[in-house]
N, C-alpha and C positions, 0 to 999 in steps of 0.2 A: 134494758136488762130484762124486763118482763117477757119480751118476745123470745129471748134466748132461753129463759127458764122454761117457758111453755114448750118451745120447739124441742129442746133437748130432753125435757122431762117426758114428753109424749113419745118421742123416738125411743128413749130408754125403756119406757113402759111396754111398748110393742116388742122390742128386742128381748126383754126379760120373759115374755110369755112364749117366745118361740120354742125354747127348750121343752116347756110343758106341752105345747101343742104337738110337737114332733112325737113325744112319748104317747100322748093320748091318741094321736092319729094312727099309731102302729097297731093298737088293739091287743098287744101282747101283755100278759101279766105273768111273766116268769122272772126268776131271780136275775137272770142275765139282762133281760129287758129293763128291769128296775134299776140295775146298776148303770146301764147305758143312759137311762132317763135321768139319773142323778148327775151324770157327767154332762149331758146336754143342758140340763137345767142350771147347774152352777156355772157352766161356761157362759151361757147366755146372760146370767145375772152379772157376772164379772164384766162382760163387754158392755152391758147396759149401764152399770154404775161407773164405768170408765168414762162415759160421756160427761159425767159431772166435772171431771178434771178438764176435759176438752172444752166444755162450755165456759168454765171460769177462765181458762187461758185465752180463749177467743175474746171474751169480754175485756180482759186486761189488755190484750194487744191491740185490738181493733177499735174499741169503744172508749177506752179509758187512758190512752196515751202510755201504755206500758207499766202502769202501776195500779195496784188494787189494795184496799185495806182488808185486814183480816175479817172485819165485821161484814163487809159486802160479799166477800168470797164465801164465808160461812153461811150467810143468808141464802145466797144463790144455791149452794150445795144442798142445804137443808130443804129448800123448796123443790128442787129437782128430784131429790131422793124421795120426798113425800109423794110427788106426782107419779114417779115410776113405781113405787111400792103400792100405791092405791090402785093403779091399773092392774098390777099383778094380782092383788087380792081380789079385785072385782072379777077377773077372769076365773080365778080359782073358785070363787063363790058360785058363779054361774055354772061352772062345770060340776061342782060338788052337788048342788041342789037339783040339777037337771039330769046329770048323767051318772053320777056315782053316789047315790044317797047312802049306800052301805059301805063307804070307803073305810071308815074307822074300824069296822069289824073285819 
């Protein structure tokens, strides 16, 4: 179970940052570019957090004989979401402090 949590959590973390990195790599700061950036960012987050469902289903089908308790599924989902969110926040913090220190203004 731990291997699945770490594997899918890390993959989700990297996928969730793709939308942000596409926007940051373009270098444009226009209203249209920001709108597209939101679309890319939210789409990548939806895909990343969909991996939680896939990981729980994989654990249920391949490792647990087709059944899983709510507690185990909840724990797996919580840990994977925590890993994915932490990676996303770390990437944002690195970008904020090193490349966009005046972002809030």
